[in-house]
C-alpha positions as CSV (number, residue, x, y, z in Angstrom):
1,M,-29.2,-19.2,-18.0
2,D,-26.0,-17.1,-17.3
3,I,-22.5,-18.0,-18.4
4,L,-19.8,-16.8,-16.0
5,V,-16.1,-16.8,-16.9
6,F,-13.3,-16.4,-14.4
7,T,-9.5,-16.3,-14.4
8,T,-8.1,-18.5,-11.6
9,S,-4.9,-19.7,-9.9
10,V,-6.0,-23.3,-10.3
11,K,-3.1,-25.3,-12.0
12,E,-3.3,-28.8,-10.5
13,K,-5.8,-31.6,-10.2
14,R,-5.9,-31.4,-6.4
15,Q,-7.0,-27.8,-6.8
16,V,-9.7,-28.8,-9.2
17,N,-10.9,-31.4,-6.6
18,K,-11.0,-28.6,-4.0
19,V,-13.1,-26.4,-6.3
20,T,-15.4,-29.4,-7.1
21,T,-16.2,-29.8,-3.4
22,L,-17.2,-26.1,-3.3
23,L,-19.1,-25.8,-6.6
24,T,-21.2,-29.0,-6.2
25,K,-22.8,-27.4,-3.1
26,V,-24.2,-24.5,-5.1
27,P,-27.6,-25.6,-6.3
28,S,-28.0,-22.9,-9.0
29,I,-24.9,-24.2,-10.9
30,F,-25.9,-26.5,-13.8
31,Q,-22.4,-27.1,-15.2
32,W,-18.9,-25.9,-14.9
33,N,-15.4,-26.7,-16.2
34,F,-11.8,-25.6,-16.2
35,D,-9.5,-24.9,-19.1
36,L,-6.1,-25.4,-17.6
37,E,-4.5,-25.2,-21.0
38,D,-5.4,-21.5,-21.1
39,C,-2.8,-19.1,-19.6
40,D,-5.6,-17.7,-17.3
41,N,-6.7,-21.2,-16.1
42,I,-10.3,-20.4,-17.0
43,L,-13.3,-21.5,-14.9
44,R,-16.6,-21.4,-16.9
45,I,-19.9,-21.7,-15.0
46,E,-23.4,-22.1,-16.4
47,A,-25.9,-21.1,-13.7
48,N,-29.2,-19.2,-13.1
49,G,-29.1,-16.0,-11.0
50,L,-25.7,-16.6,-9.6
51,S,-23.6,-13.5,-8.7
52,P,-20.0,-13.6,-10.0
53,R,-19.0,-11.9,-6.7
54,Y,-20.2,-15.0,-4.8
55,I,-18.0,-17.3,-6.8
56,E,-15.0,-15.0,-6.4
57,W,-15.7,-14.9,-2.6
58,L,-16.2,-18.7,-2.4
59,L,-12.9,-19.5,-4.1
60,I,-10.8,-16.7,-2.6
61,N,-11.9,-17.9,0.9
62,A,-10.6,-21.3,-0.1
63,G,-7.2,-19.8,-1.0
64,I,-7.7,-19.7,-4.8
65,H,-7.4,-16.5,-6.8
66,C,-10.6,-16.0,-8.9
67,Q,-11.6,-12.9,-10.9
68,E,-14.5,-12.5,-13.3
69,L,-13.4,-11.9,-16.9
70,E,-15.5,-9.6,-19.1
71,Y,-16.3,-11.0,-22.5
């Protein structure tokens, strides 16, 4: 299992709902969550064989800034 971590522009509940719609359609994602208390509005995803670029593309096309964080 891979853990992917992203900085995002998500700041509001309605934006989380928009991302929920997108991420629930990706079958390789087991779990995900936001840390909106963090200054980078962290999105953490647990998945198998999922490209970070795909998540960035998915969210950017929905109008949400998303960039993988190296850890």
